N, C-alpha and C positions, 0 to 999 in steps of 0.2 A: 518221388526217392524212396528207397526202401528203410526199414527200421534198421535192417543192420546198417547200412549206411550210415542212417543217422546216430546212431550209436556210437561209431566209428569219427564223425568228425567232432561228437561232444567229447570221447574221448583225448581226442586231437587238441581240442581248447584247451581242455583239462592240462593236460600232458605241458603247453605252452604255456601256460598261466603258473605253473608250479616253476617251469626254469625260470621266465622271468624274475618269481617273486626271491627264487634261488639266487639268479643273480644281482638281485636286490640287496639282499642279505651279504651274499658275496663282499658288494660294494661296500657297504655300508664297516661290514666289519673292518673292511681294510682302512678305509677312512677314519675307522674309532682308534687303532692301532698307531695312527699315523699322531691323531690328538692325541693318545695320552704315550707318545717320547716324551725325550727334551727336543725344544728348538731351538737347537741349533741350526739345522739347515736354513735354506733363505729361500727354500719353495713356500714355505708356508707364512700366509696371511697370517699376523699373529696380533692381539689385540688385549691390554693391562688397563684395566680401570681401576678406580678407587670404589671398593664394593663389590668388581664385578669382574670376574677372569675368564676371558673368552678365547677360544683357537677354532679358528679356520682353516683345517686339511688344505693342502693344494686339490683340485680333481672332485670336491664335493659338493653337496648341495647343501646350503646352512639353514635351516628354518628356524626365524626370529620369531618368538611368539609371545604375544600379552597381552593385558589389557589397553584399552586406548587411554593415552597420557602415562603410559610406565615409562618412556623413555626411550622406543624403538628406533624411533624417526628422528630422535638428536644424537643416540650413539650411529644409525647410520651417517647423517652428517659430520660426526668426528671421523668417521673412517675415510671419508673422502676429501679432509680436513678442509671443512667448511664453518666448524664450530670448534673454539677451543678446549683442553681440558681445566677444570678446575686443577686435578688431581690423574696421576697414570701415567702411563706412557702405551704408545700406538705405535705397533708396526706393519707396514704393510708393501708387501710387494717388492722385498728389496730393501727398505727404507722407512724413514718417518714421514708421513704425508707433507710433500710441500716441499721434500729434502730433496738435492740431488742424488742420482738415484733411483728415487724412488718413482714409481709409478702413477702415481697421483698427486697432485690430478694431471691426467694425462692422457692419450688413446688406449694404454691397457686396461684401465677401468671404463666401464658401459656402467651409468646409473640414470635410474629412474624411479625419479621423486613418486611424491602420490598427487602432488599436480599435474596436470597435464602437460602444462611449460611445453607449450608450442606454437606457433605464430598461426593465429587463423587464420588468415588471409594465405596462407602459403597452402600449396594442392600438396597431395602424400609424397610422391617422386620430391618434389623441390625440398619438401622436411627432410627426405632420407637423404640427399644430396648433401643441402647443410651439415649435418652432423656425420656423414660420411667421410667429405671433404676437409671436416676439423679435423677428425681422427687419420688425414695422409690417404685414406683411400680414391683411388683413380674414380674418376666417372664410369667407367666401364665395369670396373669391380662394383662397384655400387649398382646399376642397371641390374645387372647378373643376381646380386642378393636381393634386392628389390623384386625382381618377380617371384623368388621362393618367395619372402617374407610375405608378399599380398594374397597366395595361393594359401601359405602358413595361416596366417593368421586373416585368413578368410576376409580381407578387407573390398573395398570397394576399387572403382576405377582409379589408377595415380594417379588419373588427372583433376580428381576433388577437391577441392577446400576443404580445410582440417574443419572449420568453422561450420561447414553443412553438413558434418556428420553427427550420428548421436554420439551421447558420452560412451558408450561402451567401445563404438569404434575409435573413438579418439582416444579414450585409453589405448587400444591396439596399437595405433600408429605410434604413438608414445613407445611401446613397448619393443616397436621393430627400430624406433629411432635410435632403442639401447643396443639393438641385436647388430645393426649393418654394418660396425666395422671388428666385430667380433673379435671380445674384448679377450682379455686374460682373465678377469673379474667382473663377474657380473653383481651390482649390487641393485637390487629389486625392491624398492618398496608397495606393496600391496599390488600387482600388476594385474593380478584378477578378480579385482573390485567390477560390477558389472560386465564380466565374461558369464556366457552362456555355458554349464557342465560341460558339453562334450569339447570345447574350444578350450575350457581350462583344463583337460584331462591332455587333451593334444600337445598344451602348453609345459605341460608336468615333463611329457614324455620327451619334449623337445630337449628338456632343461638335464632329463639324465643320459640323452645321447650325447650328447656335449660336451659331458663331465665323463664320460666313460673312459676317457684316453689319459687323462689328467692335467687336458691342457687349460683345461677352463673350471674356475671355479664360482661358485654361487651363493650370494647371500641375500633370501629372500623372507620377507615379512608378508604375512598375509591375515586373513580373518576368518579364513574357513580351515579351521585347526586340522580337521581331519585328512586336507588333502598334504598336509607333510608328513604323512608315513610315508611319502614316497621320500621325502629327504633324508640325507644318509647322518645328519648331526642336527638337533633342534637344541634350541636354549629358550629356557620358556623364563620369563623377566615379567616381574611384578614391582611395581614400586623404585622404578630405579635397579632394583637388585636380581640376580638371576636365581630362580627357585631351583634348576636342575639343568642338566646341561649332559647327554646321551642321545646314543641311538634310539628311536623312536622304539623299537623293537623292545630295547632295553628296558626302556620307562616303562612302558606296558604289563612288562615280564616284574618287575621288580616289584610294582605296586598291583599285582594279582588283578588288572583294570581290563576292562573292555575297552576303552576309548582313551586318546589321550585328552580329550574334556575332563574326563574323572581326574585324570592325573593332575593335570592343572588346578581343576578345583579342590582337590583334596590337599594340595601345595599351599595351594592361597589362603585357605582354612588355618593349616598349623601355621603362615605366616601371620596370620592376625590374631593369633589366639595363645592363651598362655595356659598350660597344663590345669594350672590351679581353677582355671572359670572356663567354663565350656556351657552352652545353654543345648537344650533339648537338639533344637535344629542342625546343629553343628556335632554334637555329638551322635549323632545319625548319620552325618555325612563319616566323619571320620572312621566311625565302625562300618560303614561299607567295606571300605578298603586297607587294610592293613597297612601300614605303615614297616617296609622293610629296615633291617637295620643296615645303618649307613647311607641309607637312600639321604637325607636330608644330614643337615648339621645341629644335633639337638640343643647344642648350647644356644641357638638362635630362639630357639621355644619357649625357652625360661621366661620371657620378660611375661609381664603380667598384665600387659594390656593387650584390650580386647578390640581391634577395627572391624572395618566394612570390608565385608568380601562384595566386590563390585566388576564386573568384566564383561567382554562384548561377547563370551559363548555360552550364555546361560541365564539363570534370573540372581538376580540382585536380592542379598542376604543383610537388610541393615541392624548392625548391634549398638548398644548406647555401650560408647568409649568415653573415656578420657581427652585420647588422643588419639590419632589415626595413625599412630609409629609402625614401620614395616621393615623389616631386616632380610640381611639375607637368611637363606635356609640352606641353601648350596653345599652339599659336604668340602671341608675344608680338600685342598689339594693335597699329596701324600709328597715328600720330600723329594721323591722321583721324581714326581709331574712339574714341580715349582724349575722354573729357568731359572739360572743364576743370573742371568740377564740379559739383554737384548741381543739377539742376534745384532753383526754388526752392518752399517748400511752397504748396500751393493757400490762397490770403487766403480764407475764408468769412465774415469780417465776426465781429468781438468785438461781444458784447453783454453788457452786466455783470450780466443776470441770469442767465448763464450761469455765474458763478462763484459765486452763490448757489444754484444747480440741483446738492444732492448726489444725488438718486436720481432717476431716471424711474420716474413712475406708471405709465407702460404696462407696464415691464419687471417693478415690484414685484410689479403685479394677475397676470403671467404667472406667476413664482415660485412666487407662495403658493398660484398652481392648481398647478401643478406638485406645490409640498409636500405639500400636502392631499390632492392625489389621488396619491400613494405611499401616507402612510397610510391611508387607505383600501381602499388593496390591499394592505394588509399588516395588518388588523385582527387578528390572533394575536396579531403583535409588538407595537404598541400597545398591546393590551391587557394583555400581559405588561409592557413599561416602565410602564405605568399603572400596574398594581396589584401590581408587585414593592413600591414603597417603600409600599403601604399593608399588605402583606405582614408587612415588616421592622418594621414600627409595631407593629404587632399582637405580634409576637415581643419586642420590648421592652419592651414595657407590661408580662405576663404570667412576663418572666424577670430582668428586672432593677431592682435595688434594695428586692425584699421580702427579709422575715427570712427565715433558714433554718428548715427545720421538723424536725421530731422530729430534733435532734440529742443522739446519746446521749453519756453522762457513766457511770462506773464509780463507786461508791459502798459503798464501806466503814465502815461503823458500830460504833464498837465499843460502844455505849452497849447492845447487845443483841447479845444473844449468837445473830447471824446463821450456819446454818439455822436452827438449833433454835428460834429465837426470831423472830415477826417483829414488827415493826411496829404500834403499837395506833393509829391515828391516832384523835384525838380530839380534834375541835375544842372550842372554849370556852378556859375560862380554866382551863387545866392544865397545868402546867410542869416537868413530871415525865419527859417527853421531845420535847424541844423542838426537837429536830435529826430527827425524824421529822415531826411536824406542819409543818416547815420543806418539808422533802422534798415532802410531798404538797400543799402550796401552790403551789409553783414548777414542780409537774409540771402540776398543774389549772390555770393560771394561765398557763403559758409553754412556748415550744416546746420541752422539754425532755425527754427519752425517759431514767427514769434506769433503770440495772441495779445490785442489788445482788451485791457478792462477800463471802465471808469472810475473804479477808486483801488485805495489799497488793500483793501478788507476783502476784495472779491478777487483779486490777483493774488494777495497770502493762502485764502481759502484753497485757490488753484495747488500752491506747491504742500500744502500741510496734507491735502488730499494727493499728492503722489502726480497731479496733472501735470506737473511743470516741477523746471529743477532750476529755476531761479525766477526771482520778483524784482523786476528795473522800475525805477519811478525817475521821471525827470520832472525838476524844477519848471513851475510856471516861466521865469526869462533865462530859460538855459541857454538858449542862443543869445538874448543882449548881454548875458554878464560874462561867456565867452568870447564875445567881442571886445567886454572892457578888460579881462584878461589879457587879451595881445593889442590893445591900443595901451593900457595904461602900465602895463609891465608893472612894478615895483610897487607904485603906488594903486594899485587895485583896489577897493574897498571890501574890506573883510565880507560883508554880505554877497558881493557878485565874486569872492573866491566860493563863497557854500553854496550856490544856487548854478554856479559853473559846472557841475557834478554829478553825473547819475549814481542812483545811489543804485547798489546792486546785493540784494538777501538771497545768497543762493541755498540750494538743498546738498550738503557735504558729504549726505548718509552711503553715497559712492563715489569715492573721491576719485577715479578716473573720468568721470562725466564731468565731476564737480570741475579738474584740472581742463578738461578739452574748453569746456565755458569759458574759464577766465584764459583761456590764449586765446581763443579765437574774438574774445572781446575785446581786447587787448590791441592782437594783431589787426583785429579791423578794425580799430581806431586809427591804430600809427596808418592803415592803408590809403583808410578814409581822406583825410587829411591831408598827405600828400598828392591824393588824388585833388581835393577841393583845389589848391592852391595853385596845383596847374594849370586847372581848369579857367583858373586867378590870372594866373600870368607870372605866377612866381614860384622859385624855385622851390621844387620839394624838399630839399633838402633841409629848408629852414624848422618844417616838422619833422621831428624823430628825436630818435632817442639818442643820446653823447656816447653812443657804444656802437660798432660798427661791427658787424659777425662776417667776416671775407670767409671764402670758399674752406668747408671744410677739407684736411689734410685728407683724413679718413673718414667716410660714410657722404651723409646728404643734406642740407639746409635742416630740412625737418626729419628727424630720425623715425624709422619704422620701430615699434615693438617686436613687429614680426623679426625684422633682421637680427634683433637682440636675441630673441630667444630660441630663433630657428636652430642654429649649432648644438644646442641644451637640447633641444625637441629629439634632433634628429640621432643622437647619439642614444635620446633614453631609448627609444622607441624600439633602434636594434638592438640595442641591450637588454631591454627585457622580453623581445619577444625570442630574443636567443635563450635566455632563461626560461622561459617556460618551453620553449620545446624541445630541448636537452634535457630538462628537469622530468619533463612529462613522458618522454622516450624511454630514459631509466630505469623510472618507476613502474613502468609498463612493464619492462623486462622483467627485474625484479618480482614485481608483486606479482606475477606470473610464472614464476619460477624458474622463465627464458634463462637469464643473465647466471644464477648456480646453475644452473642445468650446463649452460657454457664455459662456465669455469671451473667445473669438475673435469670436463673433456680437454682440459687444458689450457682454453684461453685466457691470457693473465691480465690483470688490470689496465697495462699499460698497455694492449693490443686494442682492449674495449674503447678505452678512454680517445685514442688516435683513431681509430677507426671512428665513432662518434663524431670525433671534430672535424674529420676530414668530409665525412657524410655530410654534417650538419653546415658546414664551409660553403660546400655548394648549393647547398637553400640560402645561406647568409648572403651568397654573396649577389644573388638573385634580387633578395631584396632590396640588398644594400644602392643597386645599379636601379631601381625602378624607385626608390623614394628619393633617389638623388636627380634622377630624371626630374620628375615630377613634382620635385621642391623647385630646379633653377630654372633648366630652361623652358617648362609650363610656365610655374607660377610667377617665375622673375624675382625669386630673391636672389638680394646680395650676394655675390662672387666674379672678388676681384684674384684669386689666388689660383693657386697650382691644383687643376683639376687631379693629381696625382697623391697630392700628399691629401686632400680632401675624402678623396675614395679610403686612400690606407689608413690613416686617423678611423673613417667608420668603420672599416673592417676588424679594425682591432677592438676598437670599444662591443663589436657584437663578439669577436673571439672572447675578449672580458666576460661578455654577458655567458656565454656557451661554459666557460669554466667556472661562473658562482653558479649556473645552472647545473653543474657535476657535483659542488659541492653541496646544495639543496638535494641532490636526490640519493647521495651517500650519507648523509646524515639525518634526514626524514625515513623515518617508516611507512606511510600513507601519502595519500595524494592530498588530504585535506592539512596536514601540518606542512607538507611542502609550500600549499594554496596561503599558510599563514604568513611561513617565514617569506616567502615571496613577495606579497603583497605588504608584509612588517616592512620590508628594505625597501621601497617603493618612494615611499613618500620622504622618508630620509633624505635619500639621494637624490630627489627631486629640488627641497627644499633646502638641502645642505650647499649642495655642486654648483649653486650661481645658474640656477636652469633659469630658474622665472624670475629671479631678480638678483641687483650684484649682491656678491659675497663682501663688498667693504659696509653695507649697509647692516651686517647682520652684528651681534654682538660678539666684543673683543674674545669672549671665553670662549667663541666658538669656532673662531677664524682656524685656530691651529687643531681644530678636529676637523674641518672641511679640506685641508690642504691633505689630507692623510685617506680622504674617501677616492673611489675610482675613478670618478667621472669629472672631478674639479679640474682637476690641470687638463685634462684632453679637452673639456668644456673651452676653456681658456683659449684654450692651444687652436681650435677649429675656429673660434670668434675671430683670431689673429688672422688664421690663413685664411678667411672668405671676406672677411671688411677691411683688412691691412693689406693683402698680399703677400705677408711675411712669410718666410723659406725656412726651411729645417734647419739653418745656421743658427736663427734665433732662442736668444735660450728659452722664453715662454712655448714657442712652436714646442723643441726637441722635448720639453720637459714633460710635457701632453703624453708624445710616442714614449718617453719610459714609466711614466707613472703608470698607464698600461700595462706594457710587458713587464712592470714588476709585479702588479697582479695577477696576472695569469701566470705565471709562475708561484706565484703564492698559494693560488686558488688550484691550480693542479696539483700541486705538490702534498694540498690537504684532501683533493680527492681519491688520490695515492695512496697515500696513508690509511685512511677512510678506509677502505675498500679491501684492502691488505691487511690488516688489523681487526676491523667491525666484524667479529664474529662473536656467535655468542657464548 
């Protein structure tokens, strides 16, 4: 290339740069003129806050600058309707955020939060499809936009999962998700963080390009203050107040500064100091850049308090102070610039069917697709979630409610000279050593492990050391005295009455084992006595209790505690698994920012809850089916009632737990607090709902509380279905169904109200 052609190419580039600068200044001038007009037209997103007046004209790029913690993100959250104002008003795209006719929330706005706010398991293509479908775009439109965004933002292959991308690439995907549906208003919270300078410049060029024709408006916050020189308007914000609001060229010209950083530093110093008290450092800074008349609100700097200069754009200058008070130093708007009232909301027309439209089926379809896709991408987690209640049911069935085995007992039998003489067990009509025959009988037919000792001291020591659960002492003439009682009846001598008894000294530190030992000894004695009489040709009915228990109307002759605890256990495990699953899923979405982003895109709280209900219902259906199969067909727990009622009541218990999980997720801010609340509610429900012990045994002061708990009526209802075979027509049965339905309604209502009104 010759020297002349090189000079010509250089002149062309300079001319092109000058033309671009001229075009930008021209557009800035147009935007500034719009900003300083009366705000009666509906084409201007308009914001008024207490201590802050902000106007974003249509078709402009508005740069919101300020130190960390000054309120930029909070302001953006107010604009998109995710936080409430303590005072002031906001008008966006035709109305107040959330009102009928407003484009916020909805597809007219695109919001990119500071967080990545994306599903790491989704690919780039699936991510853009999700946000595009939420905004009403077709798959073909999304694919066309996807190809452009991948090339424009220098993204890797669209089939790459987001979690496998670098931090900068993830932020670019988040930016692409904001652009995919081409919204009218773009709200970008630090979109260029972690982006290389070349791509950052490309992003700004794209923002300038899409705002040229006035169809797109951009509000952007950034740490890189110099890049906002391409914005049409900028607002310098500090401590919740505006320092200035104008075009970059105007601010730099007003303050005769070389950069916007100098302007921001100057205004920060002015805000924090009084005219009568200045340090030498502050004096040097303020003298460097002269303050033009009218550039700031002079009344604001009369405050004599000295604060601290801090920010994200340079050094920190600490000044000793009594307070850290900051005030607005932006010039007060003139009477012509102050709107008399907010523009009226756009009237989109009222249709009665809109009141009946609770959810959007297109939104529900997209949310369901998203939920099931997340489950498919997390198969190990889902397998654990579904398999955990099955494993717990198996453990319950093989560990709870069974008789103890091989319970050790200590025997001291004075009828024999132990250890020189051993019991000669003789079955049949032989009454010489009744104690030996009795012990052999219970050892053969009951779960008792008998150990003989020579002295009572040795037997007692075994009990004291925990090697035995009871000491049994047989008197010397036990068999003779027992025969005397039978033969003499009421004339039996007192000593025979005393020596015909076996003395039992138990260890009752474990009441359950002590009860089983007592039962086996008494029932064993009755059974042995009847067997002995039968061997002697005597009617066994002669020996027995004067009470006869007939075949039970419900249940079995020897009740199993497993059957008693099973209904409550099944309801509890399904209930709290649903609590953990739903609260965990919602907290994950909320803490990652995905929930907020979806709500800004137009998803309602009702749609979000219902989509979670439908998705988790499928999981809970599988859990319930497997738990019931394991408990009844496999482990043969008692089931005398309707399978339909059993399954329906268990499913309702899971739905109730799911709705309780929604309440936990909506009211708790962190996984830790949610875990504490879930664990804190577990034991009271288990103890007070009659799950592990009858409520009839509780204090009368607690009974009125137990009736109002979610699982009390349901547990009793399920017991009646399983053990008694009762139907839905019985009051105890249908009261369990009504109780669960009522609690489901209460929990859903609390969740919806909390989601709607829980804003900062």
